[in-house]
C-alpha positions as CSV (number, residue, x, y, z in Angstrom):
1,M,0.2,-32.3,-54.9
2,K,-2.6,-29.9,-54.2
3,K,-3.1,-32.3,-51.2
4,V,0.2,-31.3,-49.8
5,A,0.5,-27.8,-50.8
6,V,-3.2,-27.5,-48.9
7,A,-1.9,-29.5,-45.7
8,L,1.1,-27.3,-45.8
9,A,-1.0,-23.8,-46.0
10,I,-3.2,-25.0,-43.0
11,L,0.0,-25.8,-41.4
12,M,1.7,-22.5,-41.8
13,F,-1.0,-20.6,-40.9
14,F,-1.7,-22.8,-38.0
15,T,1.7,-22.5,-36.7
16,I,1.0,-18.4,-37.2
17,F,-2.1,-17.7,-35.4
18,V,-0.6,-20.6,-32.3
19,S,2.6,-17.9,-32.8
20,Y,0.8,-14.5,-32.7
21,N,-1.8,-16.1,-30.1
22,S,1.0,-17.4,-27.4
23,T,2.8,-13.7,-28.3
24,A,-0.3,-11.7,-27.6
25,S,-1.3,-13.5,-24.2
26,T,2.8,-13.5,-23.2
27,S,3.3,-10.9,-20.4
28,P,6.2,-8.3,-21.6
29,T,9.5,-8.9,-19.9
30,K,11.2,-5.8,-20.6
31,T,12.1,-3.2,-17.4
32,E,13.4,-0.4,-17.1
33,T,15.3,-1.6,-13.7
34,S,16.2,-5.0,-12.7
35,I,12.8,-5.4,-11.2
36,T,10.2,-7.6,-12.9
37,H,8.4,-8.3,-9.9
38,V,6.8,-5.3,-7.8
39,I,4.8,-6.3,-4.6
40,E,2.7,-4.1,-2.8
41,I,1.4,-4.7,0.7
42,M,-0.9,-2.0,2.4
43,M,-1.2,-2.0,6.3
44,E,-3.9,0.0,8.0
45,N,-4.3,3.2,10.1
46,H,-0.9,5.1,11.3
47,A,0.6,7.9,11.0
48,F,4.5,7.8,10.6
49,D,5.4,9.6,13.9
50,N,3.0,6.7,15.8
51,I,5.3,3.7,14.5
52,F,8.3,5.4,13.5
53,G,8.2,8.3,16.0
54,K,11.1,7.2,18.3
55,Y,12.8,5.0,15.8
56,P,15.5,4.4,16.5
57,C,16.3,5.4,19.8
58,D,14.3,4.4,22.9
59,S,15.7,0.9,23.1
60,N,17.4,1.1,26.1
61,T,16.8,-2.9,26.6
62,S,18.8,-3.5,23.8
63,S,22.7,-4.4,24.4
64,N,23.4,-2.9,21.5
65,Q,23.4,0.8,21.4
66,T,26.6,1.6,19.9
67,L,25.0,0.4,16.6
68,I,21.5,2.4,17.8
69,N,23.1,5.2,17.7
70,S,25.1,5.0,14.9
71,L,21.2,4.3,12.5
72,E,20.4,6.9,10.3
73,K,17.6,8.5,12.1
74,P,14.1,9.9,10.2
75,V,12.5,13.3,10.9
76,N,10.7,12.2,13.6
77,L,10.2,12.7,17.2
78,I,13.9,13.0,17.9
79,T,15.4,14.4,15.0
80,N,12.1,17.4,14.7
81,P,10.4,17.8,17.9
82,P,7.3,19.6,18.2
83,N,6.6,22.2,20.5
84,Q,6.9,21.3,24.3
85,Y,3.0,21.4,25.0
86,I,2.4,18.7,22.1
87,M,5.2,16.7,23.6
88,N,3.2,16.3,26.7
89,E,0.6,15.2,25.4
90,L,2.5,12.1,23.6
91,K,2.1,8.9,25.6
92,A,4.2,5.9,24.8
93,V,2.1,2.3,24.6
94,P,3.1,0.7,27.6
95,N,5.0,-2.4,27.4
96,G,3.2,-5.5,26.5
97,T,0.4,-3.6,25.2
98,Y,-0.2,-3.8,21.7
99,S,-3.1,-1.7,20.7
100,T,-4.5,1.2,21.4
101,P,-8.2,2.8,21.0
102,D,-9.1,4.0,17.7
103,P,-9.2,7.3,17.2
104,V,-11.8,9.4,15.8
105,E,-11.5,9.3,12.4
106,G,-12.6,10.8,8.9
107,Y,-12.1,13.4,6.4
108,S,-14.0,16.5,8.8
109,A,-12.0,15.3,11.8
110,Y,-8.6,14.5,9.9
111,H,-8.8,18.4,8.7
112,L,-9.7,19.9,12.3
113,D,-6.6,17.6,13.2
114,W,-4.5,19.4,10.6
115,N,-5.8,22.7,11.6
116,N,-4.7,24.7,8.3
117,G,-1.3,23.1,9.0
118,K,-0.5,24.0,12.2
119,M,-0.9,20.0,13.2
120,N,-2.3,20.8,16.5
121,G,-5.8,19.7,16.3
122,F,-5.3,15.9,17.1
123,Y,-6.1,15.8,21.0
124,N,-9.6,17.6,20.8
125,N,-10.8,16.0,17.2
126,S,-9.8,12.6,17.3
127,G,-9.1,12.6,20.7
128,P,-6.2,12.2,23.5
129,Q,-6.0,8.1,22.2
130,S,-4.7,9.7,19.3
131,M,-1.3,11.2,20.9
132,T,0.6,8.1,21.2
133,Y,3.5,6.0,19.6
134,Y,4.7,3.0,20.3
135,T,8.3,2.3,20.9
136,A,10.9,-1.0,19.7
137,S,8.7,-3.1,22.7
138,Q,5.7,-3.7,20.1
139,V,7.1,-2.7,16.6
140,A,10.1,-4.0,16.6
141,P,9.5,-5.8,13.3
142,L,9.0,-3.0,11.4
143,W,12.4,-1.2,13.0
144,D,14.3,-3.9,11.9
145,L,12.7,-3.5,8.1
146,A,13.3,-0.1,8.6
147,E,17.2,-0.7,9.5
148,E,17.7,-3.2,6.8
149,Y,16.2,-1.5,4.1
150,S,14.9,1.9,2.6
151,L,12.6,3.9,4.6
152,G,10.9,7.1,3.6
153,D,9.9,9.7,6.2
154,M,8.3,11.9,3.4
155,Y,5.4,9.4,2.6
156,F,2.1,10.8,2.4
157,A,-1.4,9.4,2.4
158,S,-3.1,11.1,-1.2
159,M,-6.1,12.5,0.8
160,L,-6.6,13.8,3.9
161,S,-9.5,11.3,4.5
162,E,-10.3,7.8,5.2
163,T,-9.4,4.2,4.4
164,S,-11.6,3.7,1.0
165,P,-10.2,7.2,-0.7
166,N,-6.5,6.2,-0.1
167,R,-6.8,2.6,-1.1
168,L,-8.8,3.8,-4.4
169,Y,-6.0,6.4,-5.0
170,N,-3.2,3.3,-4.6
171,M,-5.1,1.5,-7.3
172,A,-6.8,4.6,-9.5
173,G,-4.6,7.6,-8.8
174,F,-8.3,9.2,-7.9
175,S,-10.9,8.9,-6.0
176,P,-14.4,9.9,-6.1
177,V,-15.3,9.8,-2.9
178,I,-13.7,12.2,0.2
179,N,-14.9,9.6,2.9
180,D,-15.7,5.6,3.6
181,Y,-19.2,5.4,2.3
182,G,-20.4,4.0,-1.1
183,P,-20.0,2.2,-3.6
184,P,-21.6,3.8,-6.0
185,P,-19.8,5.6,-7.2
186,Y,-17.8,3.7,-9.1
187,I,-14.6,3.4,-11.1
188,P,-14.5,1.4,-14.2
189,F,-12.0,-1.1,-14.7
190,S,-10.3,0.1,-17.6
191,E,-9.3,3.4,-15.9
192,T,-6.9,1.3,-12.9
193,I,-3.3,0.5,-12.7
194,F,-5.1,-3.2,-13.3
195,G,-6.7,-1.9,-16.4
196,E,-3.6,-0.6,-17.7
197,L,-1.6,-3.8,-16.8
198,Q,-4.0,-5.8,-18.4
199,S,-4.2,-3.4,-21.7
200,H,-0.3,-4.1,-22.3
201,G,-0.2,-7.4,-21.7
202,I,1.3,-7.4,-18.2
203,S,0.0,-9.6,-15.7
204,W,-1.5,-8.6,-12.1
205,G,-2.8,-10.0,-9.2
206,Y,-4.5,-8.9,-6.2
207,Y,-4.6,-11.5,-3.2
208,T,-7.0,-11.7,0.0
209,K,-7.7,-13.8,2.8
210,A,-10.1,-15.6,0.6
211,V,-11.9,-14.8,-2.5
212,N,-15.5,-13.9,-1.6
213,S,-18.1,-11.2,-1.9
214,D,-16.3,-9.8,0.9
215,M,-13.5,-7.6,-1.3
216,N,-13.2,-3.9,0.2
217,V,-12.8,-1.3,-1.9
218,L,-12.4,-3.7,-5.0
219,G,-16.6,-3.3,-4.8
220,Y,-15.7,0.2,-6.1
221,I,-14.5,-0.8,-9.0
222,S,-17.0,-2.0,-11.8
223,G,-16.1,-4.9,-13.5
224,I,-12.9,-6.4,-11.4
225,T,-15.2,-8.8,-9.6
226,Q,-15.1,-11.0,-13.0
227,K,-11.4,-11.0,-13.7
228,T,-11.3,-14.4,-11.2
229,P,-7.8,-15.7,-12.3
230,E,-6.5,-12.3,-11.4
231,L,-8.0,-12.5,-7.7
232,G,-6.5,-15.1,-5.7
233,S,-6.3,-15.7,-1.7
234,W,-3.0,-15.5,0.6
235,Q,-2.8,-19.3,-0.6
236,D,-2.8,-19.0,-4.0
237,F,-0.3,-16.3,-3.7
238,L,2.2,-18.4,-1.5
239,S,1.7,-21.3,-4.0
240,E,2.5,-19.0,-7.3
241,L,5.4,-17.7,-5.0
242,K,6.8,-21.5,-4.9
243,N,6.5,-22.2,-8.6
244,N,8.2,-19.0,-9.5
245,S,4.4,-18.0,-11.3
246,I,3.6,-14.6,-9.6
247,P,2.1,-11.8,-11.4
248,S,4.0,-8.9,-12.8
249,V,2.4,-7.0,-10.7
250,S,0.9,-8.3,-6.6
251,Y,-1.2,-6.4,-4.5
252,V,-1.6,-8.6,-1.2
253,M,-3.8,-6.9,1.3
254,P,-4.2,-7.7,4.3
255,I,-7.7,-6.5,4.3
256,G,-10.9,-8.0,2.4
257,G,-11.8,-11.6,2.2
258,N,-13.0,-11.4,6.1
259,A,-9.4,-10.9,7.1
260,V,-10.7,-9.3,10.8
261,D,-7.6,-8.0,12.5
262,Y,-4.6,-8.8,10.3
263,S,-4.0,-5.0,9.1
264,S,-2.6,-3.4,12.4
265,G,-5.6,-0.8,12.3
266,P,-6.8,0.0,15.5
267,P,-8.1,-1.0,18.0
268,H,-6.7,-4.7,16.7
269,S,-2.9,-6.1,18.0
270,M,-0.4,-4.0,15.8
271,L,1.7,-7.6,17.0
272,K,-0.8,-10.1,14.6
273,G,-0.4,-7.1,11.9
274,E,3.3,-7.6,12.3
275,L,3.7,-11.6,12.3
276,W,1.2,-11.7,9.1
277,L,3.5,-9.3,7.6
278,I,6.6,-10.6,8.2
279,Y,5.5,-14.1,7.6
280,M,4.0,-13.0,3.9
281,I,8.0,-11.0,3.5
282,D,9.7,-14.4,4.6
283,A,7.8,-16.2,2.2
284,I,9.0,-13.5,-0.7
285,M,12.7,-13.4,0.4
286,Q,12.7,-17.2,0.4
287,S,11.1,-17.5,-3.1
288,P,12.7,-18.0,-6.2
289,E,11.1,-14.8,-7.2
290,W,12.9,-12.7,-4.1
291,N,16.0,-11.7,-7.1
292,S,13.7,-9.6,-8.8
293,T,11.0,-8.2,-6.5
294,A,10.2,-4.8,-4.9
295,I,8.3,-4.7,-2.3
296,F,6.4,-1.6,-1.2
297,L,5.4,-1.5,2.1
298,T,3.2,1.0,3.2
299,F,0.1,2.0,5.5
300,D,-3.3,3.4,3.9
301,E,-3.8,6.5,5.9
302,G,-3.0,8.0,9.1
303,G,-6.0,6.8,11.5
304,G,-6.2,10.1,13.2
305,F,-3.0,9.8,14.9
306,Y,-0.7,12.5,15.7
307,D,2.4,13.7,12.8
308,Q,4.0,16.6,13.2
309,I,4.5,17.1,9.4
310,A,1.6,19.1,7.6
311,P,0.7,17.1,4.1
312,P,2.2,19.0,0.9
313,S,0.4,19.4,-2.2
314,V,0.9,17.8,-5.5
315,G,-0.6,19.5,-8.9
316,G,-2.7,21.3,-6.5
317,H,-4.1,19.0,-4.6
318,M,-3.0,18.2,-1.1
319,L,-2.0,15.5,0.0
320,G,-3.2,13.2,3.1
321,Q,-1.4,12.3,6.7
322,R,2.4,11.5,6.9
323,I,2.7,7.5,6.6
324,P,5.4,4.8,7.3
325,F,6.9,3.3,3.6
326,I,9.7,0.7,3.7
327,L,11.3,-0.4,0.1
328,I,12.3,-4.0,0.3
329,S,14.6,-5.3,-2.5
330,P,17.9,-7.1,-3.3
331,Y,18.2,-3.6,-4.8
332,S,16.9,-1.7,-1.9
333,K,19.8,0.5,0.2
334,E,20.6,-0.6,3.4
335,N,19.9,1.8,6.5
336,Y,18.7,4.6,4.1
337,V,16.4,7.6,4.8
338,S,14.5,9.2,1.9
339,S,12.9,12.3,2.4
340,T,11.5,12.7,-1.5
341,I,8.1,13.6,-1.0
342,L,6.1,10.8,-2.2
343,N,2.2,9.4,-1.9
344,H,0.1,6.3,-2.8
345,A,0.4,7.3,-6.8
346,S,4.0,6.8,-6.7
347,I,4.2,3.8,-6.4
348,L,1.9,3.9,-9.7
349,G,4.2,6.4,-11.1
350,F,6.8,3.5,-10.2
351,I,4.9,0.4,-12.2
352,D,4.7,2.6,-15.0
353,Y,8.1,4.3,-15.4
354,N,9.2,0.2,-14.8
355,W,7.1,-1.3,-17.4
356,E,7.6,1.7,-19.7
357,L,4.0,2.6,-19.5
358,P,2.5,6.1,-20.1
359,A,1.8,7.6,-16.5
360,L,-2.1,6.1,-15.6
361,N,-3.5,10.0,-15.3
362,R,-2.1,13.2,-14.9
363,F,-1.8,13.0,-10.8
364,V,0.4,10.0,-11.2
365,A,2.3,11.5,-13.9
366,L,3.4,14.4,-11.5
367,S,3.7,12.2,-8.3
368,N,7.8,11.4,-7.6
369,I,9.1,8.1,-8.0
370,P,11.0,6.6,-5.0
371,L,14.4,6.1,-7.5
372,D,16.4,6.9,-4.5
373,M,15.6,4.2,-2.7
374,F,17.5,1.9,-5.3
375,N,20.6,1.0,-5.9
376,F,20.7,-0.6,-9.0
377,N,24.8,-0.3,-10.3
378,L,27.0,0.4,-7.2
379,P,28.6,-3.2,-6.1
380,Y,29.2,-3.5,-2.1
381,Q,32.6,-4.6,-1.1
382,S,31.7,-8.2,-2.1
383,G,31.5,-7.8,-6.0
384,N,27.3,-8.4,-5.6
385,I,24.6,-5.7,-6.4
386,R,22.0,-7.6,-4.5
387,R,21.3,-8.3,-1.3
388,A,20.9,-12.2,0.3
389,P,17.1,-12.1,1.9
390,L,17.0,-11.6,5.5
391,Q,15.5,-13.8,8.5
392,I,13.8,-10.7,10.3
393,L,12.2,-12.5,12.9
394,S,15.4,-15.2,13.5
395,N,15.1,-14.4,17.9
396,K,14.6,-18.4,19.2
397,E,12.2,-16.6,21.7
398,F,9.5,-15.7,19.5
399,Q,8.2,-18.0,16.1
400,L,6.4,-17.1,13.3
401,P,2.9,-18.4,12.9
402,S,3.3,-21.7,10.4
403,S,0.7,-20.3,8.3
404,P,-0.7,-16.7,7.2
405,V,-4.1,-17.1,9.0
406,F,-3.5,-17.8,12.6
407,T,-4.8,-16.8,16.6
408,L,-3.0,-14.9,18.3
409,N,-2.5,-17.0,21.6
410,S,-0.5,-14.6,24.0
411,N,1.1,-11.8,24.1
412,P,5.1,-11.6,24.6
413,P,5.9,-8.9,27.2
414,S,8.5,-7.1,25.1
415,L,10.0,-7.3,21.2
416,S,12.5,-4.6,22.3
417,S,15.3,-7.5,22.2
418,M,14.7,-8.0,18.9
419,F,15.9,-4.2,17.8
420,P,18.5,-3.9,16.3
421,M,19.5,-6.7,13.7
422,P,22.8,-7.2,12.7
423,L,23.0,-5.0,9.7
424,Q,23.2,-7.2,6.6
425,I,26.7,-4.8,5.2
426,G,28.4,-2.8,7.7
427,L,28.1,1.2,7.3
428,K,31.6,2.1,6.3
429,Q,31.1,-0.6,3.5
430,L,28.3,1.2,1.8
431,P,28.8,3.0,-1.4
432,Y,26.5,5.4,-1.3
433,G,25.2,8.0,1.4
434,R,22.2,6.8,3.9
435,N,20.1,9.8,3.1
436,G,18.6,11.5,0.1
437,S,15.9,12.7,-1.9
438,S,15.0,13.1,-5.4
439,A,12.3,15.2,-7.4
440,F,12.1,12.5,-10.5
441,N,8.5,11.6,-12.0
442,L,6.7,10.8,-14.9
443,S,6.1,14.3,-16.6
444,E,9.5,15.1,-16.6
445,I,10.4,12.4,-19.7
446,S,6.7,11.7,-21.3
447,S,3.4,14.0,-21.3
448,D,2.1,10.5,-22.4
449,L,-1.2,10.0,-20.3
450,Y,-3.1,6.7,-20.1
451,I,-5.9,8.1,-19.0
452,Q,-6.6,12.0,-20.0
453,N,-9.5,12.6,-17.7
454,D,-10.9,10.4,-14.9
455,H,-14.7,9.9,-14.3
456,S,-16.9,7.8,-11.9
457,Y,-20.4,6.9,-12.7
458,V,-23.6,6.4,-10.4
459,P,-26.1,3.4,-12.1
460,W,-29.2,5.2,-13.3
461,Y,-31.2,3.0,-10.9
462,V,-29.7,4.9,-8.0
463,T,-29.3,8.5,-8.7
464,N,-31.3,11.1,-6.9
465,Q,-33.2,12.0,-9.9
466,F,-34.2,8.0,-10.4
467,M,-35.3,8.3,-6.8
468,I,-37.3,11.3,-6.8
469,A,-38.8,10.5,-10.3
470,S,-39.6,7.5,-8.6
471,S,-41.3,8.4,-5.2
472,A,-43.2,10.8,-7.2
473,L,-44.4,7.9,-9.6
474,S,-45.4,6.1,-6.3
475,I,-47.4,9.5,-4.5
476,F,-49.0,9.6,-8.2
477,I,-49.8,5.9,-8.6
478,A,-51.3,5.6,-4.5
479,A,-53.3,8.6,-5.4
480,V,-54.7,7.2,-8.7
481,A,-55.8,3.8,-6.9
482,S,-57.1,6.2,-3.7
483,T,-59.2,8.1,-6.2
484,R,-60.7,4.8,-7.3
485,I,-61.1,3.2,-4.2
486,R,-63.3,6.3,-3.1
487,R,-65.3,6.1,-6.4
488,S,-66.3,3.0,-6.4
489,N,-67.3,3.2,-2.1
490,R,-70.0,5.6,-3.7
């Protein structure tokens, strides 16, 4: 009997232990909305007016001008043109051309472009190349996404500066750098959205072309490169899509892992970046994960390209340039334009809201969340709420590459014929208006913050004090050695 009792006790202990560890390692499934997978894709260096300045009305080659004229229009060069002097400086990128020279970038250049909110310094500071805009000839796939899903026309970079600080705001809600330099300083992993998710047992992943030493801005985050299960390649992400095993939150990035020209950032080809982007979106749409997914598509910063809207402030912090933002989801409102003031921290706010977490930090708590772009409860005439996937590049003359890693062999003369796509749902059948805004953020429902005070650090061996002390010590050692040599020569 004693042996049986001992065996039962061991079995009970083992069962409890396994059960506890199984529960502890399983990501919570409860979400505030119907979204259980967030995927973020952040392209590079284009302002809103640079890509959507003439959306949707410049495609004169289209045979469907009636549809074009009925599409909802954002605040852009058509609906809100700047003064005539600036309009005369602006030039369309010629048909058949898919790139421009890189405007002058940087914290100083962008503030001169901004010119205290006058938005008239671009030509003289970021250069004449900053005064260009694309049309459907080059960006029809992006215009198709805006037409079919939800477009934000008041989404801003988080800082009026370059790539590094803005991508850090997108991962940590703050940046210890104001320009592209470093690291150091470093941000502790625990102070990022990844650290918050991991502490609450919610799965995450960060995917680049390959996993190697070139992980771009991840280098600023101390300890993240040791998270090997969470860092993957584009091919890893695609395999997980097919296996129905992607994490709850995925960052799929066209930079890092030696990805040179997939981000659409100048002077690289817009077309190559679009093809990579549509390849990834198409893979998500055709996967088992589509019905529970929200894809947040944006750009890291304006790249010095002209935009007419002066950045607003959030909690006393001035935002950066206005940039494109598209929400792609089976719950995304069709042909909707949101004028909610958003920035990179708004995506963090949605993640925290959706998984019922505290706001990552104060800036995230004060940043609006793009809830007005979703439709979670108004059925269409079919009785459905979720929308079926679409094939964005269905033109027989233009096919997607067979892999996310590809070489752009030739440029077609124009993509204009690909825009507009037939709408998935007739505009008169939509159970909601096609424009709006909201002002909801996490501070309205809770004062809880995951990180009370952001901080970064510089290792002691690269501080100015250490460098000065090292130099002084070297001078002292050299002086002592010189004195000894002189004495020995006497």
